[in-house]
C-alpha positions in Angstrom: 0.0 0.0 0.0 1.4 3.4 -1.0 0.1 6.4 0.8 1.0 10.1 0.4 0.5 12.6 3.2 0.1 16.2 2.2 0.5 19.0 4.7 1.4 22.7 4.2 4.5 22.5 6.5 6.4 20.1 8.6 8.4 22.8 10.4 8.5 22.5 14.2 7.5 26.2 14.5 4.1 25.2 13.1 3.4 23.2 16.3 1.6 19.9 17.0 0.1 19.0 13.6 3.4 19.3 11.8 5.2 17.2 14.4 2.4 14.6 14.4 2.5 13.9 10.7 6.2 13.0 10.9 5.6 10.5 13.7 2.5 9.2 12.0 4.3 8.4 8.8 7.2 6.9 10.7 4.9 4.6 12.6 3.0 3.7 9.4 6.2 2.7 7.7 7.0 0.5 10.7 3.7 -1.2 10.0 4.8 -1.9 6.4 2.9 1.0 4.8 4.9 2.7 2.0 4.1 6.2 3.3 5.6 9.5 2.2 5.0 13.2 2.8 4.6 16.1 0.3 4.9 19.6 1.7 6.5 23.0 1.2 9.7 24.4 2.6 7.7 26.7 4.9 9.3 27.5 8.2 7.1 30.2 9.6 8.5 33.6 8.6 11.5 31.8 7.1 12.2 28.8 4.8 13.7 25.4 5.6 17.1 24.8 4.1 16.3 21.5 2.3 16.7 20.1 -1.2 13.6 20.9 -3.3 11.7 18.8 -5.9 13.2 15.5 -4.8 12.4 12.9 -2.1 14.8 13.1 0.8 15.1 11.5 4.2 13.9 14.1 6.7 13.7 13.2 10.4 13.8 9.5 9.3 10.9 9.7 6.9 10.7 10.3 3.1 9.6 13.8 2.3 9.1 15.7 -0.9 9.7 19.4 -0.4 8.6 22.1 -2.8 9.2 25.9 -2.7 6.7 28.1 -0.9 5.9 31.3 -2.6 7.2 33.9 -0.1 6.0 37.4 -0.9 6.3 40.2 1.7 2.5 40.1 2.2 2.1 37.7 5.2 -1.4 36.4 4.3 -0.1 35.1 1.0 2.9 33.5 2.7 0.6 31.8 5.2 -1.5 30.4 2.3 1.7 28.5 1.3 1.2 28.7 -2.5 3.5 26.4 -4.5 3.2 26.0 -8.2 5.9 23.3 -8.2 3.9 21.3 -5.7 0.9 21.6 -8.0 2.7 20.4 -11.0 4.2 17.4 -9.1 0.9 16.4 -7.6 -0.8 16.5 -11.1 2.0 14.3 -12.5 2.4 11.9 -9.6 -0.7 11.5 -7.5 -1.9 8.5 -9.5 1.2 6.6 -8.2 -0.4 6.4 -4.7 -3.3 4.2 -3.5 -4.5 6.9 -1.1 -3.9 10.5 -0.2 -4.1 11.6 3.5 -4.5 15.4 3.5 -3.7 17.4 6.6 -5.3 20.9 7.0 -7.8 22.9 5.0 -8.0 26.5 4.0 -4.4 26.3 2.8 -3.1 25.9 -0.8 -1.2 22.6 -0.5 -4.2 20.9 1.1 -6.8 22.4 -1.2 -4.9 21.6 -4.4 -4.1 18.1 -3.2 -7.8 17.3 -2.7 -8.8 18.9 -6.0 -6.2 17.0 -8.0 -7.1 13.7 -6.2 -10.7 14.3 -7.1 -9.8 15.0 -10.7 -7.5 11.9 -11.0 -10.0 9.8 -9.0 -7.5 8.8 -6.3 -9.2 8.2 -2.9 -8.3 10.7 -0.1 -9.0 11.4 3.5 -8.8 14.7 5.3 -7.6 15.7 8.7 -8.9 19.3 9.2 -6.8 20.1 12.2 -9.6 21.8 14.0 -10.1 24.3 11.3 -13.8 23.3 11.0 -14.4 23.9 14.7 -16.6 26.8 15.8 -13.9 29.1 17.0 -11.7 28.7 13.9 -14.6 29.3 11.6 -15.5 32.6 13.5 -12.1 34.0 12.5 -12.1 35.8 9.2 -15.7 34.7 8.9 -16.6 36.1 5.5 -13.5 34.8 3.8 -13.8 31.3 5.2 -17.5 31.1 4.4 -16.8 31.9 0.7 -13.8 29.6 0.7 -15.8 26.8 2.2 -18.8 27.2 0.0 -16.9 27.7 -3.3 -14.0 25.3 -2.9 -13.5 23.3 0.3 -17.0 21.9 0.9 -16.9 20.0 -2.4 -13.4 18.8 -1.5 -14.6 17.6 1.9 -17.8 15.9 0.5 -15.8 14.0 -2.1 -13.3 12.7 0.5 -13.7 9.1 1.5 -13.6 10.1 5.2 -12.8 12.9 7.5 -10.2 12.2 10.2 -11.0 13.8 13.6 -8.6 13.6 16.6 -11.3 13.9 19.2 -15.0 13.4 19.8 -15.4 17.1 20.5 -14.0 18.0 17.1 -16.4 15.5 15.4 -19.4 16.9 17.3 -18.6 20.5 16.4 -18.1 19.7 12.7 -21.4 17.7 12.6 -23.2 21.1 12.7 -21.9 21.8 9.2 -24.0 18.9 7.7 -21.2 17.5 5.6 -22.3 14.2 4.0 -18.9 12.4 4.5 -18.1 9.5 6.8 -15.7 10.2 9.6 -13.5 8.5 12.1 -11.9 9.5 15.4 -8.3 8.6 15.8 -6.1 10.6 18.3 -2.5 11.5 18.0 0.1 9.1 19.3 3.0 10.1 21.5 6.8 9.7 21.7 7.7 9.8 25.4 11.1 11.3 25.9 13.8 9.8 28.2 13.5 10.8 31.9 15.8 13.6 32.9 17.4 12.9 36.3 16.9 15.8 38.7 14.8 17.7 36.2 13.2 19.7 39.0 16.5 20.9 40.3 18.2 21.4 36.9 15.3 23.6 35.6 15.5 25.9 38.6 19.3 26.1 38.1 18.8 26.9 34.4 16.3 29.7 35.2 18.3 30.9 38.2 15.5 30.3 40.7 15.3 29.1 44.3 15.1 25.3 44.7 11.5 25.3 45.9 10.1 27.8 43.4 6.8 26.7 41.8 7.0 26.9 38.0 3.9 27.4 35.9 4.5 26.5 32.2 2.9 27.6 29.0 4.4 25.8 26.0 2.6 26.4 22.7 2.5 28.6 19.7 1.8 32.2 20.7 -1.5 33.0 19.1 -4.7 34.7 20.2 -6.5 31.3 20.0 -4.4 30.1 23.0 -6.1 32.3 25.6 -3.0 34.0 27.1 -5.2 37.1 27.5 -7.1 35.1 30.1 -4.2 33.2 31.6 -1.9 36.3 32.2 -4.6 38.3 34.0 -5.4 35.3 36.1 -1.8 34.9 37.1 -1.8 38.6 38.0 -4.5 38.0 40.6 -2.2 35.6 42.6 -0.5 38.5 44.5 -0.1 36.4 47.7 1.7 33.5 46.0 5.3 33.0 45.0 5.7 31.4 41.5 7.5 31.8 38.2 5.7 31.8 34.9 7.6 30.3 31.9 6.4 31.0 28.4 7.9 28.8 25.8 6.7 29.6 22.3 6.9 32.1 19.4 4.4 34.0 17.3 4.2 37.1 15.2 6.2 40.1 16.4 3.0 42.0 16.8 1.4 39.4 19.1 4.7 38.8 21.0 4.6 42.6 21.8 1.0 42.3 23.0 2.0 39.5 25.4 4.9 41.6 26.7 2.4 44.4 27.4 -0.1 42.1 29.1 2.7 40.8 31.4 3.6 44.4 32.4 0.0 45.5 32.8 -0.7 42.7 35.2 2.5 43.1 37.2 4.0 39.7 36.5 6.7 40.6 33.9 9.5 40.4 36.6 8.6 36.8 37.4 8.1 35.6 33.9 10.7 34.0 31.6 10.0 34.5 27.9 12.0 31.5 26.4 10.9 31.7 22.8 10.4 28.6 20.7 12.0 25.5 22.4 12.7 22.0 21.3 14.8 19.0 22.3 16.4 18.7 25.7 15.2 22.2 26.9 11.6 21.4 26.0 11.9 18.0 27.9 13.5 19.8 30.8 10.6 22.3 31.0 8.0 19.6 30.8 9.7 17.4 33.4 10.8 20.2 35.8 7.7 22.4 35.9 4.9 22.1 38.5 1.9 22.8 36.3 1.2 23.0 32.5 -1.3 25.5 31.3 -3.3 25.8 28.1 -6.3 28.1 28.3 -7.3 27.9 24.7 -10.5 29.0 23.0 -10.3 25.8 20.8 -8.0 22.9 20.4 -9.1 19.9 18.3 -6.6 17.8 20.3 -3.8 19.5 22.2 -0.7 17.6 21.6 1.4 19.6 24.1 -1.2 18.7 26.8 -0.7 15.0 26.1 3.1 15.5 26.2 2.8 17.1 29.6 0.6 14.4 31.0 2.9 11.6 29.6 5.8 12.9 31.7 3.7 13.3 34.9 3.0 17.0 34.7 -0.5 18.0 35.8 -2.3 20.4 33.5 -4.8 23.3 33.7 -6.9 23.5 30.6 -10.2 25.1 29.5 -13.2 23.3 28.0 -12.2 24.3 24.4 -9.3 21.9 24.7 -10.5 18.5 23.4 -8.6 16.6 26.1 -10.4 18.5 28.8 -12.9 15.7 29.3 -10.1 13.2 29.8 -8.4 15.5 32.3 -11.6 15.9 34.3 -12.8 12.3 34.2 -9.4 10.8 35.2 -8.4 13.6 37.6 -5.2 14.5 35.7 -5.4 18.2 36.4 -7.8 21.1 36.4 -10.5 22.2 34.0 -11.5 25.9 34.4 -14.0 27.9 32.4 -12.5 30.4 30.0 -12.8 33.1 32.6 -10.1 35.0 34.4 -11.5 34.4 37.9 -12.1 30.7 37.3 -8.6 30.2 35.9 -7.1 32.1 38.9 -9.1 29.8 41.3 -7.6 26.7 39.6 -4.1 28.1 39.7 -4.5 28.9 43.4 -5.7 25.4 44.1 -2.7 23.9 42.3 -0.3 26.1 44.3 -2.0 25.5 47.6 -2.1 21.7 47.2 1.2 20.6 45.5 0.9 17.0 46.8 -2.5 16.6 45.1 -1.1 18.0 41.9 1.8 15.6 42.1 -0.7 12.6 42.5 -2.5 13.9 39.4 0.7 13.8 37.5 1.5 10.3 38.6 -1.9 9.1 37.4 -1.4 10.9 34.1 1.9 9.3 33.5 0.5 5.8 33.9 -2.6 6.3 31.8 -1.1 8.1 28.9 1.8 5.8 28.4 -0.6 2.9 28.0 -3.3 4.5 25.9 -1.6 6.8 23.4 1.2 5.1 21.4 2.1 5.7 17.7 2.1 1.9 17.1 -1.5 1.7 18.2 -2.5 4.7 16.1 -0.6 3.4 13.0 -2.2 -0.1 13.3 -5.7 1.5 13.5 -4.9 3.8 10.6 -3.6 1.0 8.5 -6.9 -0.9 8.9 -8.9 2.3 7.9 -6.7 2.7 4.8 -7.4 -0.9 3.8 -11.2 -0.4 4.3 -11.1 2.7 2.1 -9.0 1.2 -0.7 -11.3 -1.8 -0.6 -14.3 0.5 -0.7 -15.7 -0.8 2.6 -17.6 1.5 5.0 -15.2 3.3 7.3 -15.5 2.0 10.9 -15.7 4.7 13.6 -13.0 4.6 16.2 -13.5 6.0 19.6 
């Protein structure tokens, strides 16, 4: 079975979806699926330094990179237009048994679906939360036109829509698409345990040995709800803590965050670390006391899963799809997207560190058993076979 995954970018700065597709393809190849990726050389505001127009090994998987059109106008850059990708897809898509498209409202994804339709190659779509209510409310008019004129036909002609959570599936059901769907979450690669991570992180940040560290690790974007989290932290005037922000975004939004921190009097006890990866990311996850993601909407929340897997309790809002799991299994705190509610949960975590620690222990045991890439790849392989053999797609919960 030969499967092509198409995604606008595999750059780490693009966050969870780009990281997940690499691991997904790696796991599928371990299952005997001949899986490849086609993408652009997008790297946020920059470009990846990779060979173009040829299949190379990138992070242990075969990837075709094509040049992203990079005008000064940011909206066009974000659309990730690539004429070379279009030409290659038109000439090569028939060589694959199935196309797995990741994202919508982006040129590589849209053109991949359109060409697959034209060439009558079956395809499935993972919309990455872009069909959820919050996302559709951003740039409403533009997305309504795009969806009606182009993307709705692409979605309706797909063999199945791949959701990563029941919450995402429920929200999208309101759009009345007539396409089968299945739920299959992300898998996880659990990093090696760092000895004395608690002590080493405080040394790295030059903090007292007993300083509580509250971590935000995600892309800096208005969707992530920092305009709720930062004021909530500002209310904790009677508590000692350090806030660590690990992530990057547009220069304009990074300036907004800086202003918010100053306005709420927590700039002095906040570390702005920028985009992190590798050992530093692992050290932050394993050495912090609480992970926070107060998003308006997350169709999954890979960073939340990564935190839970290493025993770090989390504070999330209901818009994060993993919130139900967190609440049902007592793996952390779920607060309304409200400054006072978030502040109350933060206060609870700081006042009861032993309970938070027990939550982290439960999380480590549960996640390591339930979310593995091998399990995801095995389920996905079965779904691919059903689609190629024109059988109805089975729903996976």
